[in-house]
C-alpha positions in Angstrom: 3.4 7.2 17.7 1.0 9.8 15.7 0.1 8.5 12.4 -1.8 9.9 9.1 -3.3 7.5 7.1 -3.5 8.1 3.1 -6.5 6.5 0.9 -7.5 6.8 -2.3 -10.5 4.1 -2.5 -12.2 1.9 -0.2 -10.2 2.4 2.8 -10.7 -1.0 4.4 -7.1 -1.3 5.7 -7.0 2.3 7.0 -10.3 1.8 8.9 -8.9 -1.8 10.2 -5.9 0.3 11.6 -7.9 2.9 13.0 -10.4 0.5 14.7 -7.3 -1.6 16.2 -5.8 1.3 17.6 -9.2 2.3 19.3 -9.5 -1.1 20.8 -6.0 -1.2 22.1 -4.9 -4.2 19.9 -2.3 -1.8 18.3 -0.6 -0.5 20.9 1.4 3.3 21.4 -0.1 4.1 18.0 -2.7 6.9 17.6 -4.2 8.0 14.2 -4.7 11.5 14.1 -5.3 12.4 10.5 -6.6 10.9 7.1 -6.0 12.2 4.0 -8.1 11.1 0.9 -6.7 11.9 -2.5 -10.7 12.6 -3.9 -13.8 13.4 -2.8 -16.7 10.9 -2.4 -14.7 7.8 -2.0 -16.0 4.8 0.7 -12.7 5.3 2.6 -14.1 8.7 3.9 -17.0 7.3 5.5 -15.2 4.2 6.5 -12.6 6.1 8.5 -15.3 8.3 10.2 -17.6 5.2 11.2 -14.0 3.7 12.6 -13.9 6.5 15.1 -12.0 9.4 13.4 -13.4 13.0 13.9 -14.6 14.3 10.6 -12.5 17.5 10.9 -9.2 15.3 11.1 -10.7 13.4 7.7 -9.4 15.9 4.8 -9.2 15.6 0.7 -6.0 16.7 -0.7 -6.6 16.1 -4.5 -3.3 16.3 -6.3 -5.2 17.6 -9.9 -5.9 20.8 -7.9 -2.4 21.5 -8.0 -0.2 22.8 -10.7 3.0 21.2 -9.2 3.7 18.0 -7.5 5.8 20.0 -4.7 2.7 22.2 -4.1 0.4 19.2 -3.7 3.2 17.6 -1.2 3.0 20.9 0.7 -0.3 20.6 1.3 0.3 17.3 2.7 2.8 18.5 4.7 0.7 21.5 6.3 -2.0 19.1 7.4 0.2 16.6 8.8 2.3 19.5 10.9 -0.9 20.6 11.9 -1.9 17.1 13.5 1.6 16.6 14.7 2.0 13.6 12.8 5.2 11.4 13.2 4.5 8.5 10.5 2.9 8.1 7.4 1.0 5.2 6.3 0.0 4.8 2.5 -3.1 2.3 2.2 -4.3 1.9 -1.1 -2.8 5.7 -2.0 -2.8 5.8 -5.8 -1.0 9.0 -6.1 2.9 9.4 -6.7 4.0 10.7 -3.2 5.6 14.2 -3.7 9.5 14.0 -2.9 9.3 16.9 -0.3 6.7 14.8 1.6 9.5 11.8 1.6 12.1 13.9 2.6 10.0 15.1 5.4 9.0 11.9 6.8 12.3 10.2 5.9 12.4 6.5 7.2 8.9 6.9 8.6 6.2 6.3 5.8 5.3 3.1 4.8 3.2 1.6 1.8 0.5 -1.3 1.4 1.2 -3.5 -1.7 -1.4 -6.4 -2.6 1.7 -8.4 -4.4 5.2 -9.9 -4.1 7.7 -7.4 -4.8 11.7 -7.6 -4.9 12.8 -3.8 -5.3 15.8 -3.3 -7.7 14.5 -6.0 -9.8 11.6 -7.1 -11.9 8.4 -7.8 -10.0 4.8 -7.1 -9.3 4.8 -3.4 -8.6 5.6 -0.6 -10.4 3.4 2.6 -12.4 0.1 1.1 -13.2 0.3 -2.1 -10.8 -2.4 -2.0 -7.9 -5.5 -3.5 -7.0 -6.8 -6.5 -9.0 -4.2 -5.8 -11.7 -1.5 -7.2 -9.1 -3.6 -10.2 -8.5 -4.2 -11.0 -12.2 -0.6 -10.4 -13.1 0.4 -12.8 -10.3 -2.0 -15.7 -11.4 -1.2 -15.3 -15.2 3.0 -15.4 -14.1 2.1 -18.4 -12.0 0.3 -20.1 -14.8 2.7 -19.7 -17.4 6.2 -20.3 -15.4 4.2 -23.1 -13.6 6.1 -22.5 -10.1 5.7 -20.5 -6.6 2.0 -20.9 -6.5 1.6 -18.4 -3.9 1.1 -14.8 -3.9 2.0 -11.8 -1.2 1.1 -9.1 0.9 3.7 -6.4 1.5 4.6 -3.5 3.7 8.0 -1.4 2.3 9.4 2.0 2.5 8.0 4.8 0.4 10.5 5.5 -2.5 10.1 8.5 -5.0 9.0 5.8 -7.7 6.5 3.7 -7.4 7.1 0.3 -5.2 10.7 0.5 -5.2 11.1 1.1 -1.3 12.4 -1.6 0.9 10.6 -4.5 2.0 9.7 -4.3 5.5 7.3 -7.2 6.1 5.5 -10.0 3.8 3.1 -12.5 4.4 2.2 -15.3 1.7 -1.0 -16.7 0.6 -1.6 -19.8 -1.4 -2.8 -19.8 -4.7 -5.8 -22.1 -5.1 -6.6 -24.2 -8.7 -9.8 -21.9 -9.2 -8.4 -18.6 -8.2 -9.2 -15.6 -10.5 -8.3 -12.1 -9.3 -11.5 -11.6 -7.4 -11.3 -14.6 -5.4 -7.6 -13.9 -4.8 -8.2 -10.3 -3.7 -10.9 -11.4 -1.1 -8.4 -14.1 0.5 -5.8 -11.5 0.3 -7.5 -8.5 2.0 -7.3 -9.8 5.4 -3.6 -10.9 5.3 -2.8 -7.3 4.0 -4.5 -5.8 7.0 -2.4 -8.2 9.3 0.9 -7.2 7.4 0.3 -3.3 7.5 -0.8 -3.7 11.5 2.4 -5.5 12.3 4.6 -3.3 10.7 2.9 -0.4 12.5 3.6 -2.1 15.8 7.4 -2.8 14.8 7.7 1.0 14.0 6.0 1.9 17.6 8.2 -0.4 19.2 11.6 0.5 17.2 11.9 -3.2 16.1 11.5 -2.4 12.2 13.5 -4.9 10.1 14.3 -4.5 6.1 14.0 -7.7 4.0 15.6 -8.5 0.8 15.4 -11.8 -1.3 18.2 -14.5 -1.8 16.6 -15.8 -5.1 15.0 -14.0 -7.9 11.0 -13.4 -7.5 11.1 -13.3 -11.4 14.0 -14.9 -13.1 15.9 -13.4 -16.2 14.3 -15.6 -19.0 11.0 -14.4 -17.5 11.0 -11.0 -17.7 9.1 -11.1 -20.9 6.6 -13.2 -19.3 6.2 -10.8 -16.7 5.4 -7.9 -19.2 3.0 -10.0 -21.0 1.0 -10.9 -17.5 1.2 -7.2 -16.8 -0.2 -5.8 -20.0 -3.0 -8.4 -19.8 -3.8 -7.5 -16.4 -4.0 -3.8 -17.4 -6.2 -4.5 -20.1 -8.6 -6.9 -18.1 -8.9 -4.3 -15.3 -8.8 -1.0 -16.7 -9.8 0.7 -13.4 -7.3 -1.4 -11.5 
């Protein structure tokens, strides 16, 4: 399965996946393209250091396009050139254009650092990325005094942020002294595991979709969630 990895920041997950493919830990998965959404990010160097050829690491910056479809067409042209069969979003902060989602329907996943409950209130959505997600989750758990855990998630890509079906998730316990920084450090290797496992599921044609039997956020807690998200965005303006 020939994959493209989309990144917008440090690229630690992408580098971990590339390394796992090169070592044979991930089987029948071949990274053939890395697309960065801006110049100069650490993820570009990490991808090359992990074994990508420099010519296969490209920058497609949405700010250089006047229309979202044009941005998507540039992504698609690079993918087609490399024979990409699957796209993974790993710390990709851009809204993915509809033409890309249509072309790779069912063959795109997104990494999210917190628990999701698509179609109901959760810890995703516009502006929810990076340490903001951890801060919002910690705030919510403290104010509701329940479910002292967070969750690394792999999901399908949808036209709106974090609304795709969940495919794999793993819980991480929240410790009494955790802040967003400490939780992020403990969560990251679990995020890597989740993304690699779902990639192997796709390569083995063993993908399963997950749903929650109970509300992640109860109806009476929606106001608390909104407060926690607002506080998290204010505390971490850069995510």
